[in-house]
C-alpha positions in Angstrom: 11.7 6.8 44.0 13.2 5.8 40.6 15.2 8.5 38.9 14.7 9.0 35.2 17.9 8.2 33.2 19.3 10.9 31.0 21.3 10.4 27.8 23.7 12.8 26.1 22.5 14.5 22.9 25.3 12.8 20.9 24.0 9.4 22.0 20.4 10.3 21.2 21.5 11.5 17.7 23.4 8.3 17.0 20.5 6.1 18.0 18.1 8.1 15.8 20.6 7.9 12.9 20.6 4.1 13.4 16.8 4.0 13.3 16.7 5.9 10.0 18.6 3.2 8.2 16.4 1.2 5.6 14.9 -2.0 6.9 15.6 -1.5 10.6 13.1 -1.6 13.5 13.0 1.1 16.1 12.3 -1.5 18.7 15.3 -3.6 17.7 17.6 -0.6 17.8 16.2 0.5 21.2 16.7 -3.0 22.6 20.2 -3.3 21.3 21.0 -0.1 23.4 19.0 -1.3 26.4 16.4 1.5 26.0 12.6 1.3 25.8 11.4 1.8 22.2 8.9 4.5 23.3 11.8 6.6 24.6 13.6 6.3 21.2 10.4 7.2 19.4 10.2 10.4 21.4 13.7 11.3 20.1 12.9 10.7 16.4 11.2 14.1 15.8 13.8 15.9 17.8 16.8 14.6 15.9 15.4 13.6 12.5 15.8 17.1 11.0 19.6 16.7 11.1 19.2 14.0 8.4 16.9 16.1 6.1 19.7 17.1 3.7 20.6 13.4 3.0 17.0 12.2 2.4 15.9 11.7 -1.2 13.7 14.3 -2.8 10.2 13.2 -3.7 8.7 14.3 -7.0 4.9 14.2 -7.4 3.9 12.1 -10.3 0.6 11.9 -12.1 -0.1 8.3 -12.9 -2.7 7.4 -15.4 -3.9 3.8 -15.3 -4.8 2.6 -18.8 -7.3 -0.2 -18.6 -7.6 -2.6 -21.5 -11.0 -2.2 -22.9 -12.3 -5.6 -24.0 -14.7 -5.8 -27.0 -18.2 -6.9 -26.2 -20.7 -8.9 -28.2 -24.3 -8.0 -27.9 -26.8 -10.9 -27.9 -30.5 -10.2 -28.2 -32.7 -12.9 -26.8 -36.4 -13.2 -27.3 -38.0 -14.8 -24.2 -41.7 -15.0 -24.8 -43.0 -11.4 -25.1 -39.8 -10.0 -23.6 -36.5 -9.2 -25.3 -33.3 -9.4 -23.3 -30.1 -7.7 -24.5 -26.9 -9.3 -23.1 -23.4 -7.8 -23.6 -20.7 -10.4 -23.2 -16.9 -10.3 -23.7 -15.9 -11.7 -27.0 -13.0 -13.5 -25.4 -15.5 -15.9 -23.6 -17.9 -17.3 -26.2 -18.3 -20.6 -24.2 -19.4 -18.7 -21.1 -21.9 -16.8 -23.2 -23.2 -20.0 -24.6 -23.6 -21.5 -21.1 -25.4 -18.4 -20.0 -27.8 -18.4 -22.9 -28.5 -22.1 -22.5 -29.2 -21.6 -18.8 -31.8 -18.9 -19.7 -33.6 -20.9 -22.3 -34.0 -24.1 -20.2 
C-alpha cells in the first residue's frame, strides 16, 4: 500500500505564499515542488488567511455608464394609404436615403 506523503506546515505555507503572487499558476508552482496541483489547492484555504493583512482593500464603487444619445431624424413616408414614420440617426443620411429608396422601389 502507498503511504500518503506529509509536508511540514512551514513548507505548505511557503508554497501557498508562492501561489498568491500575481501572474503565477498554482499548477506551475506545484510542479516546481513535485507536488500534485490538487494537493496545493487544498492548502490554499488553510494558509491563505495569513496573507489577509497584506492584501489590498477593495472599495465598492458605483459606476454609471453614460451613453451618448444620438440625435434622430424623423421621416414620414406615405406609401399608398399607409403612413410610415421612420426614426434614423442624423449621422447616417446616406443610409436613410438607401432605406427610403428601397421602400419606394
